[in-house]
Backbone of each chain as ProteinMPNN parsed JSONL, in Angstrom:
{"seq_chain_A": "DTGVSQNPRHKITKRGQNVTFRCDPISEHNRLYWYRQTLGQGPEFLTYFQNEAQLEKSRLLSDRFSAERPKGSFSTLEIQRTEQGDSAMYLCASSNFRTSGIYEQYFGPGTRLTVT", "coords_chain_A": {"N_chain_A": [[94.857, 94.094, 117.051], [93.297, 94.956, 114.065], [93.59, 96.948, 112.241], [94.975, 99.355, 109.857], [98.439, 99.66, 109.917], [101.321, 101.727, 110.424], [104.776, 102.341, 110.105], [107.911, 104.029, 110.624], [106.253, 106.064, 113.176], [107.105, 108.625, 113.39], [109.676, 110.442, 111.742], [112.777, 111.905, 111.584], [115.042, 113.418, 109.498], [118.09, 114.238, 107.801], [118.603, 116.523, 105.151], [119.086, 115.114, 101.986], [119.464, 112.527, 102.799], [118.301, 109.073, 102.644], [115.058, 107.676, 103.157], [112.787, 105.227, 104.435], [109.495, 104.049, 104.59], [107.027, 101.988, 106.158], [104.013, 100.178, 105.504], [101.404, 98.31, 106.8], [98.67, 96.774, 105.651], [95.111, 96.178, 106.244], [94.459, 92.77, 106.593], [92.964, 91.254, 104.652], [92.601, 92.993, 102.592], [92.923, 93.971, 99.223], [93.685, 96.235, 97.937], [95.867, 99.01, 98.041], [96.868, 102.2, 99.074], [98.899, 105.127, 98.861], [99.201, 108.302, 100.338], [100.004, 111.794, 100.597], [100.253, 114.373, 102.97], [100.321, 117.758, 103.609], [100.749, 120.49, 105.926], [97.688, 121.836, 106.921], [96.37, 121.144, 104.631], [94.307, 118.869, 102.675], [94.745, 115.28, 102.334], [96.84, 114.108, 99.621], [96.831, 112.112, 96.741], [99.276, 109.645, 96.043], [100.168, 107.036, 95.058], [99.039, 103.752, 93.96], [98.233, 100.37, 94.641], [97.143, 97.254, 93.409], [96.798, 94.282, 94.748], [99.992, 92.966, 94.249], [100.703, 94.608, 92.218], [101.649, 97.748, 91.016], [99.572, 100.088, 89.991], [98.924, 102.705, 89.425], [100.295, 105.976, 89.421], [100.775, 109.132, 90.852], [101.449, 112.412, 89.51], [102.764, 113.75, 91.432], [104.566, 112.016, 92.453], [107.762, 111.954, 92.351], [110.878, 111.057, 90.652], [112.476, 110.409, 92.739], [111.023, 109.047, 94.507], [109.914, 105.823, 95.429], [107.82, 102.975, 95.446], [106.819, 99.862, 96.79], [105.173, 96.681, 96.861], [105.636, 93.873, 97.778], [104.548, 90.558, 97.193], [101.979, 91.302, 97.623], [101.261, 92.088, 100.174], [102.399, 93.783, 102.819], [103.538, 97.185, 102.316], [106.14, 99.337, 101.099], [107.442, 102.648, 101.138], [109.834, 104.523, 99.674], [111.966, 107.298, 99.925], [114.39, 108.91, 98.204], [117.376, 110.843, 98.608], [116.384, 113.029, 100.239], [114.499, 116.084, 100.421], [113.784, 119.356, 101.78], [111.214, 120.024, 101.118], [109.927, 117.627, 101.13], [108.973, 117.177, 103.595], [106.288, 116.144, 105.433], [103.118, 114.529, 106.217], [102.854, 111.121, 105.701], [100.518, 109.028, 104.478], [98.927, 105.87, 104.585], [96.523, 103.777, 103.076], [94.01, 101.221, 102.931], [91.854, 98.967, 101.112], [89.091, 96.933, 99.996], [88.138, 95.692, 96.858], [84.821, 95.827, 95.848], [82.089, 94.241, 94.305], [79.938, 95.877, 94.095], [80.974, 98.316, 93.599], [81.164, 100.284, 95.385], [82.897, 101.532, 98.106], [84.876, 101.883, 101.068], [87.846, 103.495, 102.197], [90.384, 102.543, 104.449], [92.367, 104.145, 106.701], [95.761, 104.385, 107.87], [97.653, 105.566, 110.775], [99.595, 107.244, 109.86], [102.891, 108.445, 108.859], [104.986, 110.82, 110.077], [107.166, 112.888, 108.477], [110.06, 114.754, 108.882], [112.286, 116.852, 107.393], [115.414, 118.1, 107.843]], "CA_chain_A": [[94.279, 95.191, 116.266], [93.299, 94.569, 112.669], [93.595, 98.146, 111.421], [96.172, 99.649, 109.076], [99.524, 100.161, 110.762], [102.426, 102.369, 109.702], [105.997, 102.523, 110.896], [107.734, 104.576, 111.975], [105.237, 107.116, 113.278], [107.811, 109.89, 113.173], [111.02, 110.284, 111.225], [113.509, 113.137, 111.343], [116.215, 113.074, 108.719], [118.784, 115.377, 107.22], [118.474, 116.676, 103.701], [120.005, 114.284, 101.218], [119.417, 111.137, 103.26], [117.194, 108.251, 102.171], [114.178, 107.173, 104.202], [111.819, 104.201, 104.005], [108.351, 103.878, 105.473], [106.322, 100.726, 105.942], [102.574, 100.127, 105.755], [100.77, 96.986, 106.862], [97.226, 97.009, 105.473], [94.197, 95.181, 106.787], [94.99, 91.566, 105.963], [92.246, 90.751, 103.477], [92.43, 94.063, 101.607], [93.811, 93.797, 98.087], [94.08, 97.537, 97.404], [96.657, 99.801, 98.978], [97.096, 103.557, 98.57], [99.742, 106.06, 99.596], [98.86, 109.711, 100.212], [100.858, 112.734, 101.326], [99.478, 115.499, 103.504], [101.08, 118.854, 104.203], [100.016, 121.196, 106.967], [96.548, 122.64, 106.529], [95.791, 120.648, 103.377], [93.824, 117.502, 102.692], [95.687, 114.321, 101.749], [96.959, 114.052, 98.158], [97.159, 110.778, 96.269], [100.603, 109.407, 95.486], [100.241, 105.828, 94.255], [98.025, 102.752, 94.256], [98.537, 98.979, 94.333], [96.134, 96.218, 93.505], [97.668, 93.157, 95.094], [101.395, 93.387, 94.209], [100.924, 95.451, 91.041], [101.487, 99.192, 91.156], [98.768, 100.376, 88.812], [98.774, 104.13, 89.145], [101.18, 106.874, 90.151], [100.49, 110.546, 90.681], [102.575, 113.251, 89.05], [103.489, 114.178, 92.63], [105.566, 111.007, 92.786], [108.939, 112.206, 91.52], [111.785, 109.922, 90.471], [113.133, 110.088, 94.01], [110.096, 108.229, 95.285], [109.585, 104.498, 94.892], [106.962, 102.197, 96.329], [106.726, 98.441, 96.461], [104.273, 95.869, 97.66], [105.966, 92.482, 97.445], [103.609, 89.52, 97.61], [100.656, 91.841, 97.843], [100.902, 92.265, 101.587], [102.824, 95.107, 103.273], [104.113, 98.048, 101.285], [107.152, 100.299, 101.532], [107.611, 103.868, 100.351], [111.184, 105.037, 99.884], [112.311, 108.605, 99.356], [115.844, 109.064, 98.103], [117.916, 112.222, 98.569], [115.276, 113.842, 100.733], [114.539, 117.543, 100.358], [112.94, 119.936, 102.819], [109.842, 119.994, 100.623], [109.335, 116.307, 101.348], [108.416, 117.151, 104.944], [104.835, 115.959, 105.325], [102.592, 113.285, 106.78], [102.644, 110.123, 104.649], [99.402, 108.192, 104.916], [98.644, 104.651, 103.846], [95.134, 103.326, 103.219], [93.726, 99.971, 102.225], [90.442, 98.686, 100.88], [88.797, 95.771, 99.18], [87.203, 95.971, 95.78], [83.538, 95.133, 95.969], [81.398, 94.26, 93.022], [78.992, 96.998, 94.103], [81.673, 99.537, 93.182], [81.134, 101.235, 96.497], [83.794, 101.024, 99.14], [85.559, 102.903, 101.859], [89.262, 103.267, 102.453], [90.758, 102.58, 105.855], [93.664, 104.81, 106.778], [96.641, 104.226, 109.002], [97.885, 106.8, 111.533], [100.541, 108.092, 109.142], [104.287, 108.663, 109.274], [105.343, 112.234, 109.901], [108.561, 113.064, 108.071], [110.643, 116.092, 108.982], [113.603, 116.916, 106.754], [116.09, 119.301, 108.362]], "C_chain_A": [[94.376, 94.853, 114.788], [93.259, 95.772, 111.747], [94.874, 98.264, 110.613], [97.24, 100.207, 110.014], [100.636, 100.725, 109.896], [103.6, 102.548, 110.651], [107.095, 103.161, 110.044], [106.614, 105.605, 112.016], [105.852, 108.489, 113.025], [109.204, 109.593, 112.659], [111.61, 111.665, 110.994], [114.78, 112.76, 110.604], [116.853, 114.342, 108.174], [118.628, 115.36, 105.705], [119.531, 115.834, 102.997], [120.019, 112.819, 101.63], [118.227, 110.408, 102.635], [116.361, 107.788, 103.362], [113.221, 106.147, 103.601], [110.738, 104.068, 105.057], [107.665, 102.558, 105.141], [104.851, 100.867, 106.273], [102.122, 98.678, 105.762], [99.268, 97.181, 106.754], [96.406, 95.989, 106.258], [94.373, 93.912, 105.954], [94.242, 91.124, 104.705], [92.062, 91.797, 102.383], [93.425, 93.925, 100.468], [94.283, 95.142, 97.509], [94.815, 98.34, 98.474], [97.008, 101.126, 98.324], [98.111, 104.256, 99.466], [99.276, 107.482, 99.28], [99.915, 110.528, 100.956], [99.997, 113.908, 101.762], [100.409, 116.528, 104.116], [100.156, 119.656, 105.098], [98.886, 122.044, 106.395], [95.861, 122.195, 105.246], [95.22, 119.253, 103.569], [94.864, 116.571, 102.091], [95.653, 114.348, 100.222], [97.446, 112.667, 97.765], [98.559, 110.714, 95.692], [100.61, 108.194, 94.55], [99.28, 104.777, 94.789], [98.496, 101.369, 93.818], [97.258, 98.16, 94.36], [96.906, 94.914, 93.606], [99.121, 93.635, 95.002], [101.673, 94.36, 93.069], [100.672, 96.922, 91.349], [100.81, 99.691, 89.889], [98.649, 101.85, 88.478], [99.723, 104.944, 90.02], [100.792, 108.306, 89.843], [101.713, 111.274, 90.124], [103.363, 113.809, 90.233], [104.635, 113.237, 92.958], [106.77, 111.184, 91.87], [109.809, 110.957, 91.446], [112.481, 109.529, 91.764], [112.274, 109.179, 94.891], [109.923, 106.864, 94.616], [108.78, 103.736, 95.931], [106.918, 100.763, 95.839], [105.687, 97.78, 97.334], [104.528, 94.409, 97.296], [104.927, 91.526, 98.011], [102.234, 90.073, 97.959], [100.255, 92.013, 99.284], [101.306, 93.665, 102.039], [103.408, 95.887, 102.101], [105.181, 98.935, 101.91], [107.176, 101.471, 100.57], [108.992, 104.415, 100.684], [111.329, 106.392, 99.221], [113.828, 108.711, 99.358], [116.208, 110.536, 98.067], [116.847, 113.21, 99.021], [115.562, 115.329, 100.636], [113.6, 118.089, 101.418], [111.472, 119.929, 102.395], [109.163, 118.644, 100.776], [108.728, 116.194, 102.747], [106.897, 117.151, 104.861], [104.437, 114.749, 106.153], [102.345, 112.342, 105.599], [101.639, 109.099, 105.175], [99.248, 106.991, 104.0], [97.18, 104.284, 104.092], [94.96, 102.009, 102.48], [92.228, 99.788, 102.073], [90.325, 97.385, 100.11], [87.891, 96.204, 98.046], [85.942, 95.163, 96.007], [82.811, 95.238, 94.645], [80.364, 95.376, 92.962], [79.644, 98.277, 93.598], [81.706, 100.596, 94.259], [82.045, 100.689, 97.592], [84.361, 102.19, 99.922], [87.018, 102.503, 102.032], [89.521, 103.412, 103.941], [92.188, 103.094, 105.938], [94.442, 104.393, 108.013], [96.865, 105.567, 109.692], [98.884, 107.738, 110.868], [101.95, 108.057, 109.716], [104.61, 110.124, 109.023], [106.836, 112.347, 109.631], [108.956, 114.525, 108.217], [112.045, 116.034, 108.404], [114.265, 118.213, 107.187], [117.237, 119.732, 107.451]], "O_chain_A": [[95.452, 94.494, 114.311], [92.922, 95.628, 110.572], [95.745, 97.396, 110.671], [96.975, 101.113, 110.803], [100.865, 100.264, 108.778], [103.436, 102.862, 111.83], [107.197, 102.86, 108.855], [106.083, 105.974, 110.969], [105.194, 109.395, 112.511], [109.841, 108.625, 113.074], [111.023, 112.494, 110.298], [115.516, 111.876, 111.041], [116.213, 115.391, 108.103], [118.535, 114.303, 105.081], [120.706, 115.843, 103.363], [120.526, 111.968, 100.899], [117.277, 111.031, 102.162], [116.894, 107.539, 104.443], [112.893, 106.198, 102.416], [111.017, 103.985, 106.253], [107.712, 102.077, 104.009], [104.479, 101.583, 107.203], [102.423, 97.915, 104.843], [98.65, 97.705, 107.68], [96.95, 95.06, 106.856], [94.428, 93.985, 104.726], [94.88, 90.652, 103.764], [91.437, 91.52, 101.359], [94.625, 93.779, 100.7], [95.189, 95.17, 96.676], [94.436, 98.346, 99.645], [97.399, 101.169, 97.157], [98.173, 104.007, 100.67], [98.995, 107.824, 98.131], [100.621, 110.017, 101.827], [99.128, 114.372, 101.024], [101.186, 116.223, 105.021], [98.934, 119.518, 105.035], [99.098, 122.863, 105.501], [94.879, 122.804, 104.821], [95.592, 118.54, 104.501], [95.777, 117.031, 101.405], [94.61, 114.573, 99.608], [98.36, 112.12, 98.382], [98.982, 111.601, 94.951], [101.009, 108.304, 93.391], [98.772, 104.883, 95.905], [99.089, 101.219, 92.75], [96.401, 98.348, 95.223], [97.582, 94.501, 92.664], [99.458, 94.637, 95.631], [102.782, 94.885, 92.97], [99.621, 97.291, 91.873], [101.427, 99.71, 88.824], [98.305, 102.202, 87.35], [99.926, 104.642, 91.196], [100.513, 108.646, 88.694], [102.847, 110.813, 90.251], [104.487, 114.284, 90.069], [105.571, 113.616, 93.662], [106.808, 110.645, 90.764], [109.526, 109.941, 92.081], [113.019, 108.426, 91.867], [112.743, 108.622, 95.883], [109.801, 106.769, 93.395], [109.027, 103.839, 97.133], [106.973, 100.49, 94.64], [105.363, 98.268, 98.417], [103.731, 93.787, 96.594], [104.485, 91.665, 99.151], [101.413, 89.362, 98.539], [99.068, 92.079, 99.603], [100.639, 94.639, 101.69], [103.724, 95.33, 101.05], [105.13, 99.243, 103.1], [106.964, 101.322, 99.367], [109.283, 104.732, 101.837], [110.871, 106.604, 98.098], [114.464, 108.612, 100.407], [115.453, 111.368, 97.564], [116.459, 114.11, 98.277], [116.704, 115.773, 100.752], [112.721, 117.376, 101.903], [110.585, 119.837, 103.244], [107.954, 118.528, 100.574], [108.043, 115.217, 103.046], [106.298, 118.058, 104.283], [105.278, 114.044, 106.711], [101.705, 112.72, 104.618], [101.876, 108.411, 106.167], [99.421, 107.094, 102.785], [96.667, 104.464, 105.196], [95.678, 101.721, 101.522], [91.436, 100.377, 102.809], [91.312, 96.818, 99.64], [86.973, 96.998, 98.251], [85.992, 93.973, 96.317], [82.927, 96.247, 93.948], [79.957, 95.777, 91.872], [78.951, 99.219, 93.212], [82.228, 101.691, 94.047], [81.96, 99.515, 97.953], [84.323, 103.337, 99.478], [87.364, 101.322, 102.015], [88.959, 104.281, 104.607], [93.099, 102.542, 105.32], [93.868, 104.089, 109.059], [96.334, 106.588, 109.256], [99.009, 108.896, 111.266], [102.173, 107.698, 110.872], [104.518, 110.606, 107.894], [107.661, 111.951, 110.455], [108.263, 115.418, 107.731], [112.888, 115.265, 108.865], [113.745, 119.299, 106.931], [117.912, 120.722, 107.734]]}, "seq_chain_B": "DAKTTQPTSMDCAEGRAANLPCNHSTISGNEYVYWYRQIHSQGPQYIIHGLKNNETNEMASLIITEDRKSSTLILPHATLRDTAVYYCIVRPRISSGSARQLTFGSGTQLTVLP", "coords_chain_B": {"N_chain_B": [[86.068, 113.833, 88.918], [83.364, 115.366, 90.664], [83.493, 118.748, 91.862], [83.654, 119.937, 95.236], [82.32, 122.174, 97.709], [82.934, 123.515, 100.843], [82.313, 125.047, 104.05], [84.971, 126.759, 105.726], [85.325, 126.592, 108.49], [83.535, 125.64, 111.495], [81.63, 125.993, 114.5], [80.283, 124.155, 117.278], [78.069, 123.501, 119.945], [78.695, 121.32, 122.64], [76.83, 118.31, 122.822], [74.799, 119.271, 121.26], [73.279, 119.15, 117.949], [75.424, 118.815, 115.169], [75.619, 120.315, 112.093], [76.852, 119.887, 109.023], [77.464, 121.451, 106.046], [77.633, 120.811, 102.475], [78.385, 121.71, 99.209], [77.814, 120.503, 95.976], [77.398, 121.1, 93.17], [77.915, 120.266, 90.562], [77.62, 117.569, 90.421], [77.304, 114.326, 89.032], [75.055, 111.797, 87.681], [75.962, 109.238, 88.417], [77.561, 109.535, 90.578], [78.623, 109.331, 93.925], [78.186, 110.638, 97.247], [80.569, 110.979, 99.66], [81.638, 111.038, 103.061], [84.335, 111.835, 105.104], [86.322, 112.057, 108.079], [88.948, 113.714, 109.889], [90.66, 113.462, 112.666], [92.841, 115.351, 114.706], [96.236, 114.642, 114.083], [95.749, 112.056, 113.299], [94.899, 109.466, 110.866], [92.573, 109.893, 108.098], [89.085, 109.062, 108.58], [86.5, 106.995, 107.55], [83.09, 107.987, 107.309], [80.371, 107.988, 106.248], [78.333, 107.307, 103.341], [76.375, 108.197, 100.408], [73.881, 108.06, 97.778], [71.371, 109.116, 96.644], [69.312, 108.853, 98.393], [68.506, 109.564, 101.81], [70.784, 108.709, 104.381], [71.69, 106.801, 107.252], [73.844, 105.948, 109.895], [75.662, 104.456, 112.636], [77.308, 106.509, 113.283], [76.553, 108.95, 112.039], [74.176, 111.002, 110.18], [73.219, 111.407, 106.777], [72.044, 113.793, 104.676], [70.753, 114.302, 101.561], [69.982, 116.625, 99.103], [67.065, 116.855, 96.964], [67.694, 117.515, 94.325], [70.281, 116.783, 94.367], [72.417, 118.517, 94.523], [73.527, 119.449, 96.791], [74.487, 118.559, 100.153], [74.106, 117.496, 103.592], [75.88, 116.697, 106.429], [75.056, 115.224, 109.434], [75.779, 115.237, 112.789], [74.321, 113.908, 115.433], [74.436, 114.335, 118.264], [76.797, 116.073, 119.248], [80.091, 115.509, 120.499], [83.063, 116.328, 122.419], [85.038, 114.783, 121.285], [84.373, 114.71, 118.664], [85.526, 116.817, 117.439], [87.21, 117.802, 114.629], [88.547, 117.722, 111.25], [86.307, 117.744, 108.612], [85.621, 116.088, 105.676], [84.032, 116.343, 102.581], [83.393, 114.368, 99.844], [83.042, 113.68, 96.441], [82.438, 111.017, 94.3], [82.535, 108.551, 91.675], [81.049, 105.244, 91.235], [83.348, 102.544, 91.427], [85.279, 100.71, 89.039], [86.654, 97.45, 88.39], [89.296, 97.812, 87.583], [90.022, 100.405, 88.104], [91.666, 102.962, 89.963], [90.578, 104.969, 91.573], [91.227, 106.835, 93.643], [90.819, 108.8, 96.611], [89.902, 112.172, 96.427], [90.72, 114.793, 98.204], [89.484, 117.855, 99.494], [89.895, 120.937, 101.217], [88.255, 120.733, 103.387], [86.068, 121.028, 106.342], [86.754, 122.515, 109.369], [85.566, 121.389, 112.25], [84.762, 122.47, 115.407], [83.982, 121.395, 118.519], [82.495, 122.787, 121.224], [82.826, 123.038, 124.771]], "CA_chain_B": [[85.12, 113.835, 90.04], [82.779, 116.677, 90.862], [84.117, 119.586, 92.886], [82.817, 120.218, 96.4], [82.592, 123.407, 98.445], [82.564, 123.424, 102.245], [82.824, 126.159, 104.866], [86.301, 126.499, 106.275], [85.244, 126.206, 109.893], [82.25, 125.736, 112.187], [81.612, 125.626, 115.91], [79.057, 123.502, 117.722], [78.087, 123.247, 121.376], [78.655, 119.908, 123.024], [75.48, 117.807, 123.053], [73.886, 119.733, 120.219], [73.525, 118.567, 116.629], [76.329, 119.529, 114.264], [75.149, 120.182, 110.711], [77.952, 120.311, 108.161], [76.972, 121.498, 104.671], [78.556, 120.606, 101.36], [77.814, 121.96, 97.889], [78.402, 119.718, 94.869], [76.413, 121.425, 92.127], [78.224, 119.62, 89.276], [77.583, 116.123, 90.621], [76.625, 113.604, 87.961], [74.111, 110.797, 88.15], [76.574, 108.018, 88.959], [78.507, 109.911, 91.622], [78.197, 109.221, 95.302], [78.729, 111.593, 98.21], [81.234, 110.337, 100.789], [82.165, 111.908, 104.11], [85.416, 111.348, 105.951], [86.809, 113.055, 109.019], [90.325, 113.515, 110.315], [90.99, 113.999, 113.975], [94.222, 115.828, 114.714], [97.333, 113.676, 114.173], [95.311, 110.713, 112.921], [94.503, 109.33, 109.475], [91.141, 110.084, 107.87], [88.188, 107.977, 108.981], [85.24, 106.968, 106.804], [81.903, 108.19, 108.134], [79.119, 107.588, 105.622], [78.204, 107.706, 101.949], [75.025, 108.075, 99.884], [73.668, 108.407, 96.374], [70.291, 110.1, 96.584], [68.465, 108.711, 99.568], [69.141, 109.887, 103.079], [71.415, 107.556, 104.994], [72.017, 106.927, 108.679], [74.541, 104.836, 110.542], [75.9, 104.692, 114.059], [78.1, 107.721, 113.477], [75.989, 110.186, 111.522], [73.157, 110.95, 109.134], [73.538, 112.145, 105.565], [70.847, 114.283, 103.989], [71.091, 114.768, 100.22], [68.832, 117.317, 98.534], [66.427, 116.121, 95.874], [68.446, 117.752, 93.087], [71.604, 116.235, 94.647], [73.467, 119.529, 94.374], [74.126, 119.716, 98.089], [74.198, 117.569, 101.19], [74.426, 117.896, 104.957], [76.235, 115.651, 107.384], [74.527, 115.561, 110.756], [76.199, 114.505, 113.981], [73.135, 114.268, 116.216], [74.782, 114.798, 119.61], [78.247, 116.239, 119.119], [80.925, 115.456, 121.693], [84.37, 116.956, 122.213], [85.824, 113.896, 120.441], [84.002, 114.918, 117.259], [86.333, 117.911, 116.892], [87.994, 117.211, 113.545], [88.295, 118.247, 109.91], [85.347, 116.889, 107.924], [85.787, 116.186, 104.228], [82.96, 115.886, 101.705], [84.05, 113.918, 98.612], [82.12, 113.124, 95.447], [83.153, 110.099, 93.427], [81.66, 107.549, 91.065], [81.322, 103.83, 91.508], [84.61, 102.135, 90.832], [85.323, 99.448, 88.319], [87.688, 96.601, 88.974], [90.647, 98.232, 87.254], [90.305, 101.819, 88.366], [92.189, 103.249, 91.294], [89.581, 105.77, 92.269], [91.708, 107.384, 94.891], [90.02, 109.877, 97.163], [90.393, 113.526, 96.188], [90.328, 115.6, 99.361], [89.62, 119.303, 99.485], [90.423, 121.445, 102.494], [87.356, 120.302, 104.44], [85.544, 121.946, 107.363], [87.229, 122.281, 110.728], [84.498, 121.461, 113.242], [85.203, 122.543, 116.792], [82.887, 121.196, 119.471], [82.812, 123.594, 122.394], [82.197, 122.526, 126.016]], "C_chain_B": [[84.618, 115.258, 90.261], [83.471, 117.416, 91.994], [83.137, 119.813, 94.017], [83.257, 121.512, 97.055], [82.061, 123.253, 99.853], [83.022, 124.666, 102.976], [84.152, 125.769, 105.494], [86.22, 125.999, 107.703], [83.833, 126.395, 110.431], [82.463, 125.389, 113.648], [80.28, 124.993, 116.245], [79.171, 123.283, 119.222], [77.966, 121.757, 121.647], [77.227, 119.484, 123.344], [74.468, 118.25, 122.02], [74.208, 119.037, 118.908], [74.489, 119.46, 115.839], [75.869, 119.238, 112.841], [76.217, 120.746, 109.778], [77.489, 120.274, 106.705], [78.076, 121.244, 103.65], [77.795, 120.881, 100.063], [78.556, 121.155, 96.84], [77.489, 119.869, 93.665], [76.688, 120.736, 90.799], [78.199, 118.102, 89.369], [76.824, 115.458, 89.477], [75.86, 112.409, 88.53], [74.726, 109.569, 88.794], [77.562, 108.306, 90.082], [77.868, 109.869, 93.003], [78.822, 110.331, 96.131], [79.289, 110.796, 99.386], [81.642, 111.423, 101.8], [83.237, 111.146, 104.892], [85.707, 112.439, 106.975], [88.223, 112.69, 109.438], [90.525, 114.236, 111.632], [92.478, 114.313, 113.984], [95.214, 114.69, 114.948], [96.902, 112.232, 113.914], [95.038, 110.674, 111.426], [93.017, 109.575, 109.314], [90.336, 108.841, 108.206], [86.91, 108.094, 108.164], [84.071, 107.166, 107.759], [80.682, 107.557, 107.473], [79.173, 107.93, 104.144], [76.746, 107.529, 101.516], [74.958, 108.475, 98.431], [72.574, 109.455, 96.237], [69.328, 109.982, 97.742], [69.218, 109.128, 100.812], [69.665, 108.603, 103.716], [71.721, 107.843, 106.448], [72.805, 105.712, 109.101], [74.825, 105.233, 111.979], [76.671, 105.982, 114.317], [77.329, 108.987, 113.128], [74.823, 109.906, 110.591], [73.608, 111.813, 107.973], [72.237, 112.492, 104.865], [71.29, 114.844, 102.653], [69.843, 115.41, 99.628], [68.309, 116.565, 97.314], [67.172, 116.3, 94.552], [69.888, 117.272, 93.194], [72.73, 117.251, 94.53], [74.085, 119.909, 95.707], [73.739, 118.615, 99.065], [74.586, 118.142, 102.54], [74.752, 116.649, 105.771], [75.768, 116.094, 108.752], [75.116, 114.627, 111.803], [75.166, 114.842, 115.045], [73.422, 114.816, 117.613], [76.301, 114.932, 119.678], [78.937, 116.162, 120.48], [82.277, 116.096, 121.378], [85.232, 116.116, 121.276], [85.448, 113.994, 118.965], [84.742, 116.111, 116.645], [87.313, 117.33, 115.879], [87.783, 118.033, 112.28], [87.409, 117.242, 109.176], [85.441, 117.149, 106.43], [84.567, 115.597, 103.513], [83.603, 115.565, 100.354], [82.999, 113.304, 97.699], [82.911, 112.228, 94.512], [82.214, 109.051, 92.861], [81.926, 106.151, 91.604], [82.625, 103.468, 90.832], [84.42, 100.857, 90.036], [86.546, 98.681, 88.793], [89.093, 97.117, 88.692], [90.996, 99.639, 87.673], [90.766, 102.02, 89.797], [91.154, 103.947, 92.147], [90.06, 106.179, 93.658], [90.768, 108.482, 95.349], [90.688, 111.212, 96.857], [89.853, 114.418, 97.285], [90.451, 117.079, 99.033], [90.217, 119.73, 100.816], [89.515, 121.107, 103.669], [86.869, 121.409, 105.348], [86.126, 121.555, 108.707], [86.054, 122.483, 111.675], [85.122, 121.47, 114.628], [83.987, 122.413, 117.685], [83.298, 121.858, 120.783], [82.115, 123.055, 123.635], [81.147, 123.466, 126.548]], "O_chain_B": [[85.352, 116.227, 90.07], [83.966, 116.815, 92.948], [81.928, 119.876, 93.794], [84.422, 121.901, 96.968], [80.897, 122.907, 100.055], [84.01, 125.286, 102.582], [84.414, 124.595, 105.756], [86.954, 125.091, 108.092], [83.047, 127.187, 109.911], [83.345, 124.606, 113.998], [79.271, 125.252, 115.589], [80.237, 122.922, 119.721], [77.232, 121.038, 120.969], [76.5, 120.191, 124.042], [73.39, 117.666, 121.915], [75.26, 118.416, 118.761], [74.378, 120.686, 115.846], [75.746, 118.083, 112.433], [76.452, 121.954, 109.756], [77.161, 119.209, 106.181], [79.263, 121.432, 103.914], [76.704, 120.354, 99.846], [79.786, 121.13, 96.821], [76.884, 118.903, 93.198], [75.78, 120.626, 89.975], [78.708, 117.42, 88.48], [75.812, 115.983, 89.012], [76.001, 112.06, 89.703], [74.092, 108.923, 89.627], [78.315, 107.422, 90.492], [76.737, 110.31, 93.208], [79.855, 110.892, 95.765], [78.568, 110.032, 100.028], [81.946, 112.558, 101.433], [83.063, 109.989, 105.277], [85.378, 113.606, 106.76], [88.641, 111.536, 109.358], [90.554, 115.465, 111.691], [93.274, 113.624, 113.346], [95.063, 113.889, 115.871], [97.615, 111.295, 114.273], [94.954, 111.719, 110.781], [92.267, 109.478, 110.286], [90.834, 107.718, 108.129], [86.307, 109.165, 108.093], [84.041, 106.609, 108.856], [80.032, 106.693, 108.061], [79.982, 108.763, 103.734], [75.978, 106.812, 102.159], [75.854, 109.14, 97.911], [72.829, 110.562, 95.763], [68.597, 110.928, 98.038], [70.446, 109.05, 100.853], [69.052, 107.542, 103.595], [71.979, 108.984, 106.829], [72.487, 104.585, 108.721], [74.293, 106.224, 112.477], [76.685, 106.488, 115.439], [77.431, 109.989, 113.835], [74.52, 108.761, 110.257], [74.29, 112.821, 108.158], [71.441, 111.622, 104.512], [72.111, 115.76, 102.605], [68.767, 114.812, 99.647], [69.013, 115.751, 96.714], [67.274, 115.366, 93.757], [70.639, 117.346, 92.221], [73.895, 116.863, 94.446], [75.082, 120.63, 95.737], [72.801, 117.85, 98.837], [75.3, 119.141, 102.625], [73.993, 115.681, 105.79], [76.05, 117.213, 109.18], [74.979, 113.406, 111.724], [75.14, 115.977, 115.521], [72.696, 115.69, 118.086], [76.997, 114.015, 120.114], [78.435, 116.679, 121.478], [82.593, 116.37, 120.22], [86.065, 116.659, 120.55], [86.128, 113.425, 118.112], [84.594, 116.381, 115.453], [88.139, 116.48, 116.214], [86.941, 118.93, 112.245], [87.712, 116.05, 109.121], [85.35, 118.291, 105.979], [84.134, 114.485, 103.816], [84.288, 116.412, 99.782], [82.169, 112.506, 98.137], [83.947, 112.638, 93.988], [81.214, 108.701, 93.487], [82.894, 105.914, 92.327], [82.968, 104.02, 89.786], [83.537, 100.044, 90.313], [87.378, 99.221, 89.522], [89.999, 96.882, 89.492], [92.161, 100.03, 87.603], [90.314, 101.339, 90.717], [90.893, 103.564, 93.287], [89.419, 105.919, 94.676], [90.006, 109.028, 94.551], [91.9, 111.357, 97.011], [88.67, 114.76, 97.296], [91.401, 117.503, 98.376], [90.949, 118.976, 101.456], [89.941, 121.181, 104.821], [87.206, 122.578, 105.16], [86.007, 120.407, 109.136], [85.599, 123.608, 111.88], [85.909, 120.59, 114.976], [83.067, 123.228, 117.616], [84.326, 121.52, 121.369], [80.951, 122.659, 123.572], [80.531, 123.185, 127.576]]}, "name": "protein", "num_of_chains": 2, "seq": "DTGVSQNPRHKITKRGQNVTFRCDPISEHNRLYWYRQTLGQGPEFLTYFQNEAQLEKSRLLSDRFSAERPKGSFSTLEIQRTEQGDSAMYLCASSNFRTSGIYEQYFGPGTRLTVTDAKTTQPTSMDCAEGRAANLPCNHSTISGNEYVYWYRQIHSQGPQYIIHGLKNNETNEMASLIITEDRKSSTLILPHATLRDTAVYYCIVRPRISSGSARQLTFGSGTQLTVLP"}
């Protein structure tokens, strides 16, 4: 399967614990995005990588959140000192820049985080 | 990016065409209309995009009005597997340095009924 994969698919953690999620994008895609989705809402942008460089971060990304994409391949999203408000689906997407300026993003299945 | 307005929910009988409307009255000349859908417990899936001409692919057709202030996504023969939230998104062409993340609204919950 050459789609975007995310692990784990589900994570239950206690408030105050740290969690880390992984995203493996489509292999030739140089752009990688993280989104967060709460119940009944559309996904909200968190951060964006072009190759290994993190080029943009949303104001939603508090200091407790950090993302990396070493070597421009897979990416990790870490949440430190989790809070109940962090409970959400965390989605990863990847794409390739095209000179046409038109492109679609391919999403993974998401990681559902529940903070108890 | 221009704001879009979609109905909260719609029903469609299986086998019939599903027509999902979207208003984007503030769309500018360089902005495209994209449609994504999200089946329950899955990530969003790209469906189609267009600028001003009608577009068709294996999944759907996109009809954009002449003034470009609204569009309709058409699923010609809806099946139960088309039950999903459908998002209409307006965004410009991207340049090499811009992120151009997708800005999702609440979308339309389409329920295909047997």
